[in-house]
C-alpha positions, 0 to 999 in steps of 0.5 A: 500500500502507498502513503495514507490517502489523507496525507496527514501524519499519525496523531500522537497520544497526549504527552501528559498521559502516563503509560502503565506497563499493563492493565494491572499497573493501570488499576494499581496506579489509581489505587495508590493515587486515590485509595479513598476515592469512589472508583465504582458506583452501582445500584446505590453502592459505592466502592472505593479504589482501595476496596476494589484493589483488595477485591481484585488482588484476592480473586487474582490470587485464586485465578493464579492458582486455578488457571495456567499462565495465558489460560482463559477465564470466561465470564458470562456477566451482565453489567455488575461489580463482578464484571469489573473485579473479574476483568482486572483479576484476570489481567493481574493474574496473567490470564486471558479475560473472555467476557461473554453475553450472558443473555445468549442462548445455550447453543450460542454460548457453546459455539464460541468455544468450539475450538478450545474450552475455557479453563475457568468460568466466573459468574455471579448469582444472576448468570449461574444457569448460563455458566453451568450450561456452558461448563456442561457444553464445553467439557466440564470447565470449572466454575467459580461464583463471585459476589463482589459486594459481600463483606470482606476484611481489610488487612490494612496492607498495600492494596496497589502492591497486592495487585502487582504481586500476583504476577510480578513478571507480567509483560506488556506484550502478553495477551490480556483480552479475548473478546468475541465477534463475528467473522467474514464466514459468519462464525464468531471469532475470538479477538485477542488484545495485549496489555500494551494494546489495551493501555494504548487504546485507553490513552488514545480515548483520553487524548482526543476527548481531552478527559481529565485525571481525578474529576471525571464521572463517567456514566455507562449503560453499554455492556461490559462484554462489548469492546466499547463498554470494556475498552472505554467505559470501564477502563477510562475512568479507572485509568484516570483515577476517576469514577465509573457510574455503572448501570445494569441496563438501558432504561431512559428514565433511570439514565436521566435520573442517574446523570443528574443525581451522580453529576456525571461529566461524561455519558459513554452513551452508545448507538443513536437510539439511546439518545433518541430515547432520552430526548423522547422521555417525559423526564428529559425536560426536567433533568439537570444536565448542566454538569455534562461536558461530553456525550459519545455515540457510535455503533450505528449511524447518528442522524444529523437531526439527532445531533442537532437536537441534542446540542440544542437541548443539552448544550453538549456536543454529541461526538460520534466515533468508529471502532470494532472489536478488532481495534478501538478507537480507530476514528472519532470526532475529536473534542477540539475539532469541528464536526462535519455532518455524517462524518465519523471524524479523524483517525485516533492517535496511533492509527494509520488509515488507508483506503484501497480499491474494493476489487484490487486492495493493492491500489489506494484510492484518492481523496473523495473516492470510496474504498475499503477502510484499512487501519494499522496501529498499536490498538489493533488486535494481535489476531484471531484466536481459538480458530479451527484454522489458526492461519486465519489471523485477520491481518495482512502481511504488513499488519493492516486490518481490512475492515470490510467497511467502505468509506471516503476521505474528504480533503481535510481528512474527515472519514465518511462511512458509506457501505459495507463489503460484508453481509454483516448486519449492524444492529445498534453496535452489534454485529449480526451475521445472517448465517447465524440467524439463518442456521437458527431459524432452520431449526424451526419445524415448519421451515425448509429454507431461509435467508436473512438480510438487513432492513434499514432502521433510522437509529439502529442502522439495520435490523434482521429481516427473514425470508422463509420457505415452508416445508413441502405440503406445509405452511409457516405461521409467521406470528408463531415463528416471530414469537419463537425467535423472540424466545430463543434469540438474543434481542438484536438477532431477532428478525423484525419481520418475516416473509414467506416465499415459494422459493428463494431467488438464486443466480445462474450459478445456483447461489442465493441471490440476496440482491434480489431479496433486498429488491423484494424487501424494498418493494414490499415494505416501502411506503 
């Protein structure tokens, strides 16, 4: 590839931001800096940095005894103190932390570990059933139940030192995180990140958004099993010795109440529907958001009218960014730079950005011409792991990640995303691969064949939409099938509509013709 098409130099991380060697050092630094400050607020309970450090060290010692160096600790946990403690304990113990969506169905969880079982599954009371099922389906992995709010004894010792003493030779280059996403084949893949990569990532977040030590109060509703929730919303406040205000789920009235009550300075936000829901809430007009300095969005297109309405009513810019499980942040709207409509902004610190021809990746495209967005930088993954084909790393020979997203750069280096090369459906920040939903619907007794495409949604970006063919001599009750999907699929994978066809359209080569399906969908749902 040639020089970056924007012609601009790679941005640097702000010089005043410290560089912890590992994620264990990240937390230990803040524990030593502000032991009595509130690190975490959840459900009305406050956890100080000292308490968090001691709980992390205690669990890390147990993990060190039960899991081999570089082993896998799986954690099917919703937002909770257990999430935070387990993540940092795994980091401190020199093992790989694998956060899982506890709302997945049993078969969805089991397929994540089809190539290698976890060494230990940590869960809380709420996710006990999911953990037991995963253990059974992966060969009997050991279980550990955690209650991060149970009483504990403070021995008066050095909490920061206790974290670092568990694995004193921990290296920045060691793997820290396995986070699951979908691959181009439609099968989930485990994306591996090192300690150094994740540390650089949080420093890059803090640079462009000009976050401050000691004073930020960052409120999060994004799930901590998602790269945004973990990589920014959890790590950034704890890196800055500030406070993470963690909510268990998104409920507009509760979010507004906590933004005001906790005097949040940053709302980690997420996809556009979160902000649309807040603006539409009857509680919005009476909520005091005067302390909010920053609101962040990503994971789905953020319509310009929504940005303008938020700015008008709150007085705080709604900054959009772009990243993925394989690397974040990649591109975002910097706090000090003007936004442009429909643009996701400029490259984050450390990121080299190149756009190449979608047919001939060796040919860079000029400014203004659409091409596949490719990125390279310290926060980009080490590669895919737990693969049935270990040679499939996800990176090319020069270390570039080919995103599969199509975009273009303007003359000032702003990136605009316009399309995707992959069949992936992006639903409010979650990657949904049609094959996964199709394989699931094929289990329904009345369905002979199925194809899933994306239907546009003004705030979520897209939703899955299914076309099915009934078994010969039978019929498909669409309402019953939709209800079954509601019960058996995680929310963002559920089709929002289903059409029954006599047969699925195919090309001359007898391949499924999804272009024709999209034409049918447009014709039958427009107006």
